[in-house]
C-alpha positions as CSV (number, residue, x, y, z in Angstrom):
1,M,4.4,11.8,-26.9
2,L,7.6,9.8,-27.0
3,K,10.6,12.0,-27.4
4,G,13.5,10.4,-25.5
5,L,15.2,7.1,-24.7
6,L,17.1,6.5,-21.5
7,F,19.5,3.6,-21.4
8,D,21.0,1.8,-18.4
9,M,24.5,0.6,-19.3
10,D,25.5,-2.7,-17.7
11,G,23.3,-5.5,-19.1
12,V,21.6,-3.1,-21.5
13,L,24.2,-1.4,-23.8
14,V,26.5,-4.4,-23.3
15,N,25.8,-7.8,-22.0
16,N,28.6,-7.9,-19.5
17,L,27.4,-9.9,-16.5
18,E,30.1,-12.6,-16.8
19,V,32.8,-10.0,-17.2
20,H,31.7,-8.2,-14.0
21,R,31.6,-11.6,-12.2
22,E,35.1,-12.3,-13.3
23,A,36.3,-8.9,-12.3
24,F,34.6,-9.2,-8.9
25,A,36.2,-12.6,-8.4
26,E,39.7,-11.2,-9.0
27,F,38.9,-8.1,-6.8
28,F,37.7,-10.3,-3.9
29,R,40.7,-12.6,-4.3
30,R,43.1,-9.6,-3.8
31,Y,41.4,-8.8,-0.5
32,G,40.8,-12.4,0.7
33,V,37.1,-11.9,0.6
34,E,34.6,-14.7,-0.3
35,R,31.2,-13.8,-1.8
36,T,28.6,-16.0,-3.6
37,F,26.9,-15.2,-6.9
38,D,23.6,-14.8,-5.0
39,E,25.2,-12.1,-2.9
40,L,26.4,-10.3,-6.0
41,S,23.0,-10.6,-7.7
42,R,21.3,-8.7,-4.9
43,V,23.4,-5.6,-5.5
44,F,23.3,-5.5,-9.4
45,G,22.1,-2.1,-10.6
46,K,23.2,-0.2,-7.5
47,G,26.0,2.3,-7.3
48,N,29.5,1.2,-6.4
49,D,29.6,2.9,-3.1
50,D,26.5,0.9,-2.0
51,I,27.9,-2.3,-3.5
52,M,31.3,-1.9,-1.7
53,G,29.5,-1.0,1.5
54,E,27.4,-4.2,1.4
55,L,30.0,-6.7,0.1
56,M,33.3,-5.6,1.6
57,P,34.2,-5.9,5.3
58,R,34.1,-2.7,7.2
59,E,37.8,-2.9,8.1
60,I,38.8,-2.9,4.5
61,V,36.4,-0.1,3.6
62,E,37.8,2.1,6.4
63,R,41.4,1.2,5.6
64,V,41.3,1.6,1.8
65,G,38.3,3.9,1.2
66,I,35.0,3.1,-0.4
67,R,35.7,5.1,-3.6
68,E,39.2,3.7,-4.0
69,L,37.8,0.2,-3.8
70,G,35.2,0.9,-6.4
71,N,37.9,2.4,-8.7
72,E,40.1,-0.6,-8.3
73,K,37.3,-3.1,-9.1
74,E,36.2,-1.1,-12.2
75,A,39.8,-0.9,-13.5
76,I,40.0,-4.7,-13.3
77,Y,36.7,-4.9,-15.2
78,R,37.8,-2.6,-18.0
79,E,41.2,-4.4,-18.4
80,I,39.4,-7.8,-18.7
81,Y,36.6,-6.5,-21.1
82,A,38.6,-4.3,-23.4
83,P,39.6,-7.0,-25.9
84,T,36.1,-8.5,-26.3
85,I,33.5,-5.8,-25.7
86,V,30.7,-5.6,-28.3
87,P,27.3,-3.9,-28.2
88,Q,24.2,-5.7,-27.1
89,P,22.6,-7.6,-30.1
90,G,20.4,-5.3,-32.2
91,L,21.5,-2.2,-30.4
92,L,23.2,-0.5,-33.3
93,D,20.3,-0.9,-35.6
94,F,17.9,0.3,-33.0
95,L,20.0,3.4,-32.2
96,A,20.1,4.2,-35.9
97,E,16.4,3.8,-36.2
98,S,15.8,6.0,-33.2
99,E,18.1,8.7,-34.6
100,R,16.2,8.7,-37.9
101,E,12.9,9.0,-36.0
102,G,14.2,12.1,-34.2
103,L,14.4,10.6,-30.7
104,R,16.9,11.9,-28.2
105,A,19.0,9.4,-26.2
106,A,20.9,9.5,-22.9
107,V,22.7,7.0,-20.7
108,G,21.6,6.7,-17.1
109,S,23.9,4.4,-15.2
110,S,24.9,3.7,-11.6
111,G,28.3,2.8,-12.9
112,Y,31.3,5.2,-12.8
113,R,31.8,7.8,-15.5
114,A,35.0,6.0,-16.5
115,N,33.0,2.9,-17.3
116,V,30.3,4.9,-19.2
117,D,33.0,6.5,-21.4
118,F,34.7,3.1,-21.8
119,V,31.5,1.5,-23.2
120,L,30.5,4.4,-25.4
121,D,33.9,4.7,-27.0
122,K,34.8,1.0,-27.3
123,C,31.4,0.2,-28.8
124,D,31.6,3.4,-31.0
125,I,28.1,4.6,-30.0
126,R,28.8,7.9,-28.4
127,R,27.5,9.8,-31.4
128,Y,24.0,8.5,-30.6
129,F,23.8,10.0,-27.1
130,M,23.1,13.6,-26.3
131,A,23.8,13.1,-22.6
132,A,25.0,10.7,-20.0
133,V,24.6,10.5,-16.2
134,A,26.8,8.3,-14.1
135,G,26.6,7.0,-10.6
136,D,29.5,9.1,-9.3
137,E,27.8,12.3,-10.6
138,V,24.6,12.1,-8.5
139,T,23.8,12.2,-4.8
140,R,21.7,9.0,-4.8
141,C,22.0,6.0,-7.1
142,K,19.3,3.5,-8.1
143,P,16.7,2.5,-6.9
144,D,16.4,6.3,-6.2
145,P,14.9,8.1,-9.3
146,E,17.6,10.8,-9.4
147,I,19.7,9.3,-12.2
148,Y,16.7,9.0,-14.6
149,L,15.2,12.3,-13.6
150,T,18.6,14.0,-14.3
151,A,19.0,12.2,-17.6
152,A,15.6,13.3,-18.8
153,A,16.3,16.9,-17.7
154,K,19.6,16.8,-19.6
155,L,17.6,16.0,-22.8
156,G,15.3,18.8,-22.0
157,L,12.4,16.4,-21.6
158,E,9.7,15.5,-19.1
159,P,10.0,12.0,-17.6
160,H,6.7,10.9,-19.1
161,E,8.1,11.7,-22.6
162,C,10.8,9.0,-22.2
163,V,11.2,5.2,-22.1
164,V,13.8,3.6,-20.0
165,F,15.7,0.4,-20.9
166,E,16.8,-1.6,-17.9
167,D,17.9,-5.1,-16.9
168,A,17.9,-5.0,-13.0
169,E,15.3,-4.6,-10.3
170,A,16.9,-1.5,-8.8
171,G,17.0,0.3,-12.1
172,I,13.4,-0.7,-12.9
173,E,12.3,0.7,-9.6
174,S,14.3,3.9,-10.2
175,A,12.6,4.5,-13.5
176,K,9.1,3.7,-12.2
177,R,9.6,6.1,-9.3
178,A,10.6,8.7,-11.9
179,G,7.3,8.2,-13.7
180,I,8.8,6.5,-16.8
181,K,7.7,3.4,-18.7
182,V,10.3,0.6,-18.7
183,V,11.4,-2.0,-21.2
184,A,13.3,-4.7,-19.4
185,L,16.0,-6.8,-21.2
186,A,16.3,-10.4,-20.0
187,T,20.1,-10.4,-20.0
188,T,21.2,-10.2,-16.3
189,F,17.9,-11.8,-15.1
190,D,15.5,-14.1,-16.9
191,R,12.0,-13.4,-17.9
192,E,10.5,-15.2,-14.9
193,F,12.4,-12.9,-12.5
194,L,11.6,-9.8,-14.5
195,S,7.9,-10.7,-14.6
196,H,7.8,-10.0,-10.8
197,T,9.1,-6.4,-11.3
198,E,7.3,-3.3,-12.4
199,A,8.6,-3.5,-16.0
200,D,6.0,-2.6,-18.6
201,V,7.6,-4.8,-21.4
202,I,10.1,-7.6,-21.3
203,V,12.3,-8.4,-24.3
204,D,15.3,-10.6,-24.9
205,D,17.4,-7.9,-26.6
206,F,17.1,-4.9,-28.9
207,R,16.2,-7.1,-31.9
208,D,12.7,-7.3,-30.2
209,V,12.4,-3.5,-30.0
210,N,11.3,-0.8,-32.5
211,V,10.2,2.8,-32.2
212,A,6.6,2.0,-33.2
213,M,6.1,-0.3,-30.2
214,L,7.7,2.3,-27.9
215,R,5.3,5.0,-29.1
216,K,2.4,2.7,-28.5
217,L,3.7,2.0,-25.0
218,V,4.0,5.7,-24.1
219,E,1.0,7.1,-26.0
220,G,-1.4,4.2,-25.8
C-alpha cells in the first residue's frame, strides 16, 4: 500500500539545472578550472564531496578542503537563485493533493542541508514535509541507497510503501537499490536518456502526476 512520497530536490522540487551550471561556471572561474557540460552531467545527482573529488584538481582539494569547496559553490548557487526560485510546475497542487490523501512526504537529497532548507523555505513548501535527509547527513550519497532508506525510516515506513521522484541516473539507481518504485521527471535529462534507466514511469513534471496513478504503480 502506498503511504509515502520521497522527493529528490535538484531537478525535482525545483528546475534548477541552469542555475547550477551558472554557479559552477563562477566557481570554476575563481579557481582557474575548465570543465565541460558533459563533465558536469556525469556527476549530477551525486554528493558534493564526490563531485568536488571528481571535478577539482587534487592540489586545490588538498589546499582548500573538499567540504569547504562544496560550501563555497553552494553559497554561489543560493546567491544566484534566491531572486528567481519557484517550485517545479504542478508541485504545489500535487503536494496539496497528497496531503489530502494522507500521504507522508520527505526530501531525500544529495545536496547540502543548507540547500534543502533554502529550497523548502524559499518555495514555502516546508509544511508538506515530515522529514528531510541531506547529503552531508549520511555516510554514503547516491547512487548508494542510504539516503532513501533513511528518508523512508524517518517517515516510519518500509521502502516498498513509498514512491521516489527523481531526475538523475544516480538517484534512480539509489531508489531502485532501496527497493522503491521511481517516477522520473524529464527536467535535467530528456525522456530518451531516462528511458535507458530503471525508472518505472517518466513524466515531464508534476502536472502529469496524481495519487491514483502512484497507488496503481505501487499496488498494481
